[in-house]
C-alpha positions as CSV (number, residue, x, y, z in Angstrom):
1,M,39.1,41.4,-19.2
2,V,39.9,43.8,-16.5
3,K,43.0,44.9,-14.7
4,V,43.5,42.9,-11.5
5,W,43.3,45.2,-8.5
6,C,46.8,45.5,-6.5
7,G,45.5,43.2,-3.6
8,L,44.2,40.5,-5.9
9,A,47.4,40.7,-8.2
10,A,49.6,40.3,-5.0
11,T,47.4,37.2,-4.2
12,F,48.4,35.9,-7.7
13,L,51.9,36.2,-6.6
14,C,51.4,34.8,-3.2
15,A,49.9,31.7,-5.0
16,A,53.2,31.5,-6.9
17,V,55.3,31.8,-3.9
18,A,53.1,29.6,-1.8
19,G,53.6,26.8,-4.3
20,L,49.8,26.9,-5.4
21,A,50.9,24.9,-8.4
22,G,50.6,21.5,-7.0
23,E,49.6,18.5,-9.1
24,D,49.2,19.5,-12.5
25,S,51.2,22.6,-13.0
26,V,53.5,23.3,-16.0
27,H,56.2,24.3,-13.6
28,A,55.9,20.9,-11.8
29,R,56.4,19.0,-15.1
30,S,59.4,21.0,-16.2
31,A,61.0,20.9,-12.7
32,V,60.8,17.3,-12.3
33,W,63.5,16.7,-15.1
34,Q,65.9,19.4,-14.0
35,P,67.7,17.0,-11.5
36,M,68.2,14.7,-14.5
37,L,70.3,17.2,-16.6
38,P,73.8,16.6,-15.0
39,L,73.3,12.8,-15.4
40,L,72.1,13.2,-19.0
41,S,75.1,15.5,-19.8
42,H,77.6,13.0,-18.3
43,L,76.1,10.2,-20.3
44,H,76.3,12.1,-23.3
45,G,80.0,12.1,-23.2
46,G,80.3,8.6,-22.0
47,M,78.6,5.9,-19.7
48,H,78.0,7.0,-16.2
49,P,80.5,5.1,-14.0
50,S,77.7,3.8,-11.7
51,L,75.8,2.3,-14.6
52,P,76.8,-0.7,-16.2
53,S,77.6,-0.7,-20.0
54,P,75.2,-2.6,-22.3
55,S,78.2,-4.9,-23.3
56,S,78.7,-5.9,-19.7
57,H,75.5,-8.0,-19.7
58,A,75.8,-11.6,-20.8
59,P,75.1,-12.0,-24.5
60,M,71.5,-13.1,-25.3
61,T,71.4,-16.9,-26.3
62,K,67.7,-16.5,-27.5
63,K,66.3,-14.5,-30.2
64,T,63.9,-11.9,-28.9
65,T,60.3,-12.6,-30.0
66,K,56.8,-11.0,-29.3
67,H,55.5,-11.6,-25.9
68,S,53.6,-14.8,-25.7
69,H,51.2,-13.8,-23.0
70,N,47.5,-12.9,-23.6
71,R,47.4,-9.2,-24.4
72,T,43.5,-9.0,-24.2
73,S,42.8,-6.3,-21.3
74,M,39.6,-5.9,-19.5
75,M,40.7,-2.4,-18.4
76,S,39.1,0.7,-20.1
77,L,41.5,3.5,-20.9
78,E,40.4,5.5,-18.0
79,D,41.0,2.6,-15.7
80,K,44.6,2.3,-17.4
81,A,45.1,5.9,-16.9
82,S,44.1,5.7,-13.2
83,H,46.2,2.6,-12.5
84,V,49.3,4.2,-14.2
85,I,48.9,7.3,-12.2
86,E,48.4,5.4,-9.0
87,F,51.4,3.1,-9.6
88,V,53.6,6.2,-10.2
89,R,52.4,8.0,-7.0
90,K,53.3,4.7,-5.1
91,Q,56.9,4.7,-6.7
92,M,57.2,8.4,-5.8
93,Q,56.4,7.6,-2.1
94,A,58.5,4.6,-1.9
95,N,61.5,6.2,-3.5
96,G,61.2,9.8,-2.3
97,F,60.6,11.5,-5.6
98,P,59.2,15.0,-4.8
99,G,57.6,15.2,-8.3
100,M,57.1,13.3,-11.5
101,G,55.5,13.7,-14.8
102,I,53.7,11.3,-17.0
103,S,52.9,11.6,-20.7
104,V,51.2,8.7,-22.7
105,V,50.1,8.7,-26.3
106,Y,48.1,5.7,-27.2
107,Q,46.7,5.0,-30.6
108,H,47.8,8.4,-31.8
109,K,45.8,10.0,-29.0
110,T,46.9,11.5,-25.7
111,A,46.0,9.2,-22.9
112,I,47.8,11.1,-20.0
113,V,49.6,14.2,-19.5
114,Q,49.9,14.5,-15.9
115,G,52.2,16.3,-13.6
116,L,52.5,14.7,-10.1
117,G,54.0,16.0,-6.8
118,T,54.7,19.6,-5.5
119,T,56.7,22.7,-6.2
120,A,57.8,25.8,-4.4
121,T,56.8,25.7,-0.8
122,E,55.2,22.2,-0.9
123,S,58.6,20.7,-2.1
124,H,60.5,22.7,0.2
125,E,62.2,24.7,-2.2
126,L,60.7,27.7,-0.5
127,E,59.4,28.1,3.1
128,W,57.5,30.9,4.8
129,N,60.4,31.4,7.3
130,D,63.1,31.6,4.7
131,P,65.0,34.7,4.9
132,I,65.0,36.8,1.6
133,S,68.8,37.0,1.7
134,M,68.8,33.0,1.0
135,Y,67.6,33.6,-2.4
136,L,68.7,37.2,-2.9
137,P,72.2,37.5,-1.6
138,W,72.4,40.9,-3.0
139,F,69.3,42.1,-1.0
140,S,70.2,45.2,1.3
141,L,68.3,47.7,3.4
142,M,69.7,50.5,5.4
143,D,68.4,48.6,8.5
144,E,70.9,45.7,8.1
145,Y,69.0,43.6,10.8
146,A,65.9,43.8,8.9
147,A,67.6,43.0,5.6
148,S,69.1,39.8,7.0
149,H,65.9,38.6,9.0
150,T,63.1,39.6,6.6
151,T,61.5,36.4,5.6
152,V,59.1,35.3,2.7
153,G,56.4,35.3,5.3
154,D,57.1,38.8,6.3
155,L,56.6,40.2,2.8
156,L,53.5,38.2,2.2
157,S,51.9,39.4,5.4
158,H,53.2,43.0,4.8
159,N,54.9,42.8,8.3
160,S,58.4,44.0,7.1
161,V,60.5,47.1,7.9
162,I,58.9,49.0,4.9
163,N,56.0,51.5,5.8
164,M,53.1,51.9,3.2
165,M,54.3,55.4,2.3
166,D,58.1,54.6,2.3
167,G,59.5,55.1,-1.2
168,T,56.0,55.8,-2.7
169,M,56.9,58.7,-4.8
170,A,59.8,56.9,-6.5
171,V,57.8,53.9,-7.3
172,T,54.9,55.8,-8.5
173,F,56.8,57.9,-11.0
174,A,59.2,55.0,-11.9
175,V,62.3,56.6,-10.9
176,H,63.9,53.1,-10.9
177,A,63.3,50.5,-13.6
178,T,61.0,47.9,-12.2
179,G,62.3,44.6,-10.9
180,R,65.9,44.2,-9.6
181,P,67.1,47.7,-10.3
182,L,64.3,48.9,-7.9
183,V,64.9,46.3,-5.3
184,E,68.6,47.0,-5.3
185,A,67.9,50.7,-4.8
186,L,66.1,49.9,-1.5
187,R,69.5,50.1,0.3
188,H,69.2,53.8,0.0
189,L,65.6,54.1,1.3
190,H,65.1,55.2,4.8
191,T,62.3,53.0,6.1
192,T,60.0,54.1,8.8
193,H,58.0,50.9,9.9
194,E,59.3,49.1,13.0
195,F,60.2,45.5,11.9
196,R,57.4,43.0,12.4
197,S,55.2,45.6,14.2
198,G,52.2,44.7,12.3
199,Y,50.5,45.0,8.9
200,S,51.6,47.8,6.7
201,P,50.8,47.2,3.0
202,T,53.2,48.3,0.4
203,S,53.8,47.4,-3.3
204,L,57.5,47.2,-2.4
205,N,57.0,43.9,-0.5
206,S,55.4,42.3,-3.7
207,I,58.1,43.7,-6.0
208,I,60.6,42.1,-3.8
209,L,58.7,38.8,-3.7
210,G,58.7,39.0,-7.6
211,Q,62.5,38.8,-7.4
212,V,62.4,35.7,-5.1
213,V,60.1,33.9,-7.4
214,E,62.5,34.6,-10.3
215,A,65.5,33.5,-8.3
216,V,63.9,30.2,-7.1
217,T,62.2,29.3,-10.6
218,N,64.6,30.8,-13.1
219,Q,61.6,32.3,-14.7
220,T,60.2,35.7,-14.8
221,W,57.6,36.1,-12.0
222,H,54.7,36.7,-14.4
223,A,55.8,33.5,-16.4
224,Y,55.9,31.6,-13.4
225,I,52.4,32.6,-12.2
226,L,50.9,31.8,-15.4
227,D,52.5,28.4,-15.5
228,A,51.9,27.6,-11.9
229,V,48.4,29.0,-11.4
230,A,46.7,30.2,-14.5
231,T,47.6,27.0,-16.6
232,P,46.3,24.4,-14.3
233,L,43.2,26.4,-13.6
234,H,42.5,26.9,-17.4
235,M,42.7,30.7,-16.8
236,E,43.3,31.7,-20.5
237,G,42.3,35.4,-19.9
238,T,45.0,35.9,-17.3
239,K,48.1,38.1,-18.5
240,G,51.1,39.6,-17.0
241,R,50.4,43.0,-18.1
242,P,47.6,44.8,-19.9
243,G,49.7,45.1,-23.1
244,D,49.7,41.3,-23.4
245,A,45.8,41.1,-23.6
246,P,44.1,41.2,-27.0
247,P,42.9,44.7,-27.3
248,G,39.3,43.7,-28.0
249,Q,39.3,41.7,-24.7
250,L,40.7,44.4,-22.6
251,T,38.1,46.8,-20.9
252,S,38.6,50.6,-20.4
253,G,38.8,52.4,-17.2
254,H,36.8,55.4,-15.9
255,L,36.9,57.8,-13.1
256,F,33.8,59.4,-11.2
257,C,33.1,62.1,-8.9
258,N,29.8,63.3,-7.7
259,G,27.9,61.6,-10.3
260,T,30.1,62.8,-13.2
261,V,32.1,60.0,-15.2
262,I,35.0,60.6,-17.3
263,G,36.7,58.3,-19.6
264,P,37.3,55.8,-21.2
265,F,41.0,55.4,-20.4
266,S,43.4,52.6,-21.7
267,L,44.5,50.3,-19.0
268,A,47.8,49.6,-21.0
269,N,49.2,52.9,-21.4
270,S,46.9,55.8,-19.7
271,S,48.5,57.6,-16.6
272,M,44.9,58.3,-15.7
273,M,44.4,54.7,-14.6
274,S,47.8,53.7,-13.4
275,L,51.3,55.3,-12.8
276,G,54.4,53.5,-12.5
277,P,56.6,52.2,-15.4
278,Q,54.3,52.2,-18.4
279,G,54.0,49.0,-20.3
280,A,56.2,47.0,-17.7
281,Y,55.5,43.9,-15.7
282,V,55.2,45.0,-12.1
283,A,55.0,42.3,-9.5
284,G,51.7,42.5,-7.5
285,S,50.1,45.4,-9.8
286,S,50.3,44.9,-13.5
287,M,48.2,41.6,-14.0
288,V,45.1,41.6,-15.9
289,A,42.2,38.8,-15.7
290,S,38.6,37.9,-16.8
291,L,36.1,37.6,-14.3
292,N,35.7,33.9,-15.3
293,D,39.4,33.6,-14.6
294,V,39.2,35.2,-10.9
295,T,36.1,32.9,-10.4
296,K,38.3,29.9,-11.2
297,L,40.9,31.1,-8.6
298,S,38.1,31.6,-6.1
299,H,37.1,28.0,-6.5
300,A,40.6,26.9,-5.9
301,L,41.0,28.8,-2.8
302,L,37.9,27.2,-1.2
303,P,38.3,23.8,0.6
304,R,37.2,20.8,-1.4
305,H,34.2,18.4,-0.4
306,K,35.8,16.1,2.2
307,H,34.2,13.0,0.8
308,D,35.3,13.3,-2.8
309,R,39.0,14.1,-3.3
310,S,39.3,12.8,-6.9
311,K,40.1,15.0,-9.7
312,Q,37.1,13.7,-11.6
313,G,34.8,14.6,-8.8
314,A,36.5,18.0,-8.6
315,N,36.1,18.6,-12.2
316,Q,32.4,17.7,-12.1
317,R,31.8,20.1,-9.3
318,G,33.8,22.9,-11.0
319,D,35.9,22.8,-8.0
320,S,39.7,23.4,-8.9
321,G,41.2,22.8,-5.5
322,G,42.5,19.5,-6.4
323,L,44.6,21.0,-9.1
324,L,46.4,23.2,-6.9
325,F,47.0,21.8,-3.3
326,Q,48.8,18.8,-2.6
327,S,48.3,19.4,1.2
328,P,45.5,21.3,2.8
329,K,48.2,22.7,5.1
330,T,49.5,25.3,2.5
331,L,46.1,27.0,2.3
332,A,45.5,26.8,6.1
333,E,48.7,28.6,6.6
334,M,47.9,31.2,3.9
335,T,44.6,31.8,5.5
336,T,45.7,32.1,9.1
337,G,46.3,35.3,10.7
338,Q,50.1,36.1,10.4
339,S,50.2,39.8,11.4
340,F,48.0,42.1,13.2
341,N,46.1,44.2,10.9
342,S,45.6,47.5,13.1
343,L,44.8,49.5,9.8
344,M,41.7,47.3,9.0
345,T,40.7,47.3,12.8
346,N,40.2,51.2,12.7
347,V,38.2,51.2,9.4
348,G,36.7,47.6,9.2
349,P,33.3,48.6,10.5
350,W,33.1,51.1,7.7
351,L,33.8,48.3,5.2
352,G,31.1,46.0,6.4
353,L,33.3,44.0,8.7
354,S,31.7,42.7,12.0
355,Y,34.8,43.4,14.0
356,S,34.8,44.2,17.8
357,P,38.0,44.7,19.5
358,S,36.6,43.0,22.7
359,G,35.2,40.1,20.8
360,N,37.5,38.8,18.0
361,S,40.7,39.4,16.1
362,L,41.6,40.9,12.7
363,A,44.7,39.9,10.9
364,A,46.4,39.6,7.8
365,G,47.4,36.3,6.1
366,Y,49.9,35.3,3.5
367,G,48.7,37.4,0.4
368,F,45.3,38.2,2.2
369,D,44.8,41.5,3.9
370,T,41.8,40.3,5.9
371,V,41.6,37.1,7.9
372,G,39.3,36.6,10.9
373,D,35.7,35.9,12.1
374,V,34.6,39.3,10.7
375,M,32.1,38.6,7.9
376,H,28.8,38.7,9.5
377,G,30.3,36.6,12.4
378,E,31.7,34.0,9.9
379,H,35.4,33.2,9.4
380,F,36.5,35.1,6.3
381,F,39.7,35.6,4.4
382,G,40.4,37.6,1.2
383,V,41.3,40.9,-0.4
384,L,38.7,43.1,1.0
385,G,36.4,44.6,-1.4
386,V,37.9,42.6,-4.4
387,A,37.7,38.9,-3.7
388,G,36.9,36.9,-0.4
389,D,35.8,33.6,0.8
390,V,33.9,32.2,3.6
391,P,34.9,28.6,3.8
392,S,32.3,27.3,6.2
393,H,29.6,28.1,3.3
394,G,31.7,27.2,0.5
395,L,31.3,30.9,-0.5
396,G,33.4,33.1,-2.5
397,V,32.7,36.4,-4.0
398,V,34.7,38.4,-6.6
399,L,33.7,41.9,-7.4
400,M,35.3,44.1,-10.2
401,S,34.5,47.4,-11.6
402,N,35.6,49.4,-14.8
403,A,35.4,52.7,-12.9
404,E,36.8,54.1,-9.5
405,A,36.2,57.1,-7.5
406,A,38.5,60.1,-8.3
407,V,40.0,62.4,-5.6
408,G,37.0,64.7,-4.6
409,G,33.4,64.3,-4.0
410,L,32.1,62.3,-1.1
411,F,34.7,60.3,0.8
412,S,32.3,57.3,0.9
413,A,32.6,56.9,-2.8
414,Q,36.2,55.7,-2.1
415,M,34.6,52.8,0.0
416,I,31.7,51.7,-2.1
417,I,33.3,48.6,-3.6
418,P,34.1,47.2,-0.4
419,L,30.7,47.9,1.2
420,V,29.0,46.4,-2.0
421,H,31.2,43.1,-1.6
422,S,30.5,42.8,1.9
423,Y,26.7,43.1,1.2
424,I,26.8,40.5,-1.5
425,L,28.4,38.0,0.9
426,G,25.8,38.9,3.5
427,V,23.1,38.0,1.1
428,Y,24.5,34.6,0.6
429,L,25.2,34.1,4.2
430,D,21.4,34.6,4.8
431,I,21.5,37.9,6.6
432,P,18.1,39.6,6.5
433,I,18.0,42.2,3.5
434,A,16.6,44.9,5.9
435,T,19.6,44.3,8.2
436,L,22.1,44.7,5.2
437,E,20.3,47.8,4.1
438,N,20.6,49.2,7.4
439,E,24.2,48.3,7.7
440,F,25.0,49.8,4.4
441,A,23.2,53.1,5.0
442,N,24.8,53.5,8.5
443,A,28.3,52.8,7.0
444,I,27.9,55.4,4.3
445,A,26.6,58.0,6.8
446,A,29.5,57.2,9.3
447,I,32.1,57.6,6.5
448,D,30.8,60.9,5.3
449,H,30.4,62.4,8.6
450,R,34.0,61.7,9.5
451,A,35.5,62.8,6.3
452,P,34.4,66.2,4.5
453,S,33.4,66.4,1.0
454,L,35.9,67.6,-1.3
455,P,35.4,69.6,-4.7
456,C,35.8,67.6,-7.9
457,D,39.0,68.7,-9.9
458,P,37.8,71.4,-12.2
459,H,40.3,70.6,-14.9
460,Y,39.0,66.9,-15.3
461,F,35.3,67.4,-14.5
462,D,34.6,71.0,-15.4
463,N,37.1,71.2,-18.5
464,K,38.8,74.1,-16.9
465,P,42.0,74.9,-18.9
466,W,45.4,75.4,-17.3
467,D,47.3,78.7,-17.6
468,V,50.7,79.5,-18.9
469,I,53.8,80.6,-17.1
470,P,55.8,83.9,-18.0
471,D,59.1,83.5,-19.6
472,K,60.8,85.3,-16.7
473,T,59.6,83.0,-14.2
474,K,60.6,79.9,-16.4
475,R,64.2,81.0,-16.3
476,Q,64.2,81.4,-12.5
477,I,63.3,77.8,-11.7
478,V,65.2,75.7,-14.5
479,G,67.8,73.2,-13.0
480,T,68.6,70.0,-11.8
481,H,67.0,69.1,-8.3
482,N,68.2,66.5,-5.9
483,S,66.2,65.1,-3.0
484,T,66.9,66.1,0.5
485,K,65.3,63.0,1.9
486,S,67.1,60.1,0.1
487,V,69.1,59.3,-3.0
488,F,66.3,56.6,-3.6
489,Y,63.9,59.2,-4.6
490,G,66.2,60.2,-7.5
491,G,66.6,63.6,-9.2
492,V,64.3,66.1,-10.8
493,A,65.0,68.0,-13.9
494,V,63.2,71.3,-14.8
495,Y,63.9,72.6,-18.3
496,I,62.5,74.7,-21.1
497,D,61.1,72.7,-24.1
498,H,62.3,74.9,-27.0
499,E,60.7,72.7,-29.6
500,A,57.2,73.5,-28.1
501,K,55.3,76.3,-29.6
502,A,55.0,77.8,-26.2
503,K,58.4,77.1,-25.0
504,D,56.8,75.1,-22.2
505,L,58.5,74.8,-18.8
506,V,59.0,71.1,-18.2
507,L,59.4,68.9,-15.0
508,Q,60.6,65.5,-15.4
509,Y,60.6,63.0,-12.6
510,G,61.3,59.4,-13.2
511,E,59.5,58.3,-16.5
512,Y,57.2,61.3,-16.5
513,A,58.1,64.5,-18.3
514,R,55.1,67.1,-18.3
515,R,54.8,70.6,-18.5
516,L,54.4,73.2,-15.4
517,I,51.4,75.3,-15.4
518,A,51.0,78.9,-13.5
519,T,48.4,79.2,-10.7
520,G,47.1,82.2,-9.0
521,N,49.7,81.8,-6.2
522,D,53.3,83.0,-6.5
523,G,55.8,80.0,-6.8
524,V,52.9,77.5,-6.9
525,Y,52.6,75.4,-10.1
526,I,50.5,72.6,-11.5
527,W,52.4,69.6,-12.9
528,A,50.3,68.7,-16.1
529,L,50.5,64.9,-15.2
530,E,46.8,63.7,-15.8
531,A,46.6,60.9,-13.3
532,R,43.6,59.5,-11.4
533,G,41.7,62.7,-11.6
534,A,44.2,64.3,-9.2
535,T,46.2,67.6,-9.4
536,F,49.9,67.6,-8.7
537,V,51.0,70.9,-7.2
538,V,54.6,72.0,-7.2
539,Q,56.0,74.8,-5.0
540,F,59.2,76.5,-5.3
541,V,60.8,78.5,-2.6
542,E,63.9,80.7,-2.9
543,L,66.6,80.0,-0.4
544,E,70.1,81.5,0.4
545,S,73.1,81.1,-1.6
546,S,71.1,80.8,-4.9
547,E,69.5,77.7,-3.9
548,M,65.8,76.9,-4.6
549,Q,63.8,74.3,-2.7
550,F,60.6,72.8,-4.1
551,D,58.0,70.5,-2.8
552,I,56.0,68.2,-4.8
553,F,52.5,67.7,-3.2
554,D,50.4,64.8,-4.4
555,T,46.8,65.3,-3.5
556,M,46.3,61.6,-4.1
557,I,48.9,60.0,-1.7
558,K,49.5,62.9,0.6
559,S,53.1,62.8,0.3
560,I,55.6,65.8,0.3
561,R,59.2,65.5,-0.7
562,S,61.8,68.3,-0.8
563,Y,64.3,68.8,-3.6
564,V,67.2,71.4,-3.8
565,S,69.2,72.7,-6.7
566,K,72.4,74.7,-6.8
567,Q,72.0,77.6,-9.4
């Protein structure tokens, strides 16, 4: 079992929002009975006024006996089940029921456990164009227009007002508790993406969607995904976070740089593999799944055979689509370009996409970062480098790894997984191997030509120790520091840990408190947070009026934020 990459985890979330759980979902079965609760509660205290009392019927004048008709049936148990299900479907259609559930136990054996109908989008509980404020009336942004007009579809296609770098520092270091507290804090965030100006991926969109799912379903987002997507597909190895997986089934992570591999690191609690709120459920990024499970999801996202739409036929082929989609329209909308993906158009050729600005278009769909006729000329949708489908060939490829490139080394190492993913797709699309080999080599060369090689971090890959800060310097920079950018980014505390043997100088930001370490440069320190094989550098600069400014520079995400303290 491996951790689902952020993009694929967001696709799980998209599946929940899109109402992927159609016919057999647990959520559908429970949701069917919810409208009955007011009626049942009324009946509990007395007979509903619109229903006749049993005493209002004429008294029976004949003793009830067993039915005298011949009970011998020529129908098999399978035929009976099919007939019952078909009958219920007709009644649903005739009477307007959006969903019903059937449970039949016959001769002490389960004969039918069947949910029918739709949930979420397909039952009109949720639409792509619904504004977020419809479900989250407390939702607020500094851009009031965007706050009131941002839709479910805007978030799914990453076409909102939030730029990919907006708020990254605060999210990365868990300044706010995940879920509603984080989404509520967005009212303080200065956003920099022009509303609906194109694709700009950010985890904040997924986190907001998680709150929408919870508001609509009255479940946690991860519980709903398991009920609505994992359960009907029998994805037993899918969990909402690494900590929910049996330890023996959870793989470990590794980092590599220029041929050197370090690890293993725990996916459940190691900052080397993942920053953010440790051990929390984070919509769009915390899920884990087995390779078998994501293969089942891939089956579900591929269109079914047009000549056999029966559940039995689907099961015989291993096709799970019938368990998920009541209407092909839902998948069609998810896999249609919804926002122009200018980011991918610039780097697409480096990632194995056959994109030409003058020949075709490249967009993002609902939950998919890449949609277009861009996979060796074939129509493709997916999360590039992780999972993708070519519907015309019934082809789906999922690629996972328990290692990823650290900061440093050849830049092409950062792109190797998407390139391998595209290569595999090409093999099954009957592209000549020589052509694939040539395209792969050319892409590697082009990437490394454009981006220079960086040294591997010596602390991680050469076991170089970090130095100690002199006591005099420690006292100068102790204090509480406030962000000059926005209160969304929270405050930073620098203090001396008197319980530590070396009286370490500690910087705490969000959930993470780590010691500061001296460098050879005056005022420049290393924040000893071991994460992703990258070094976090903090620079302090003395200002007037006893103020001190410092910047946190993260080599991994190239982001600078200033903080000032009054001494």
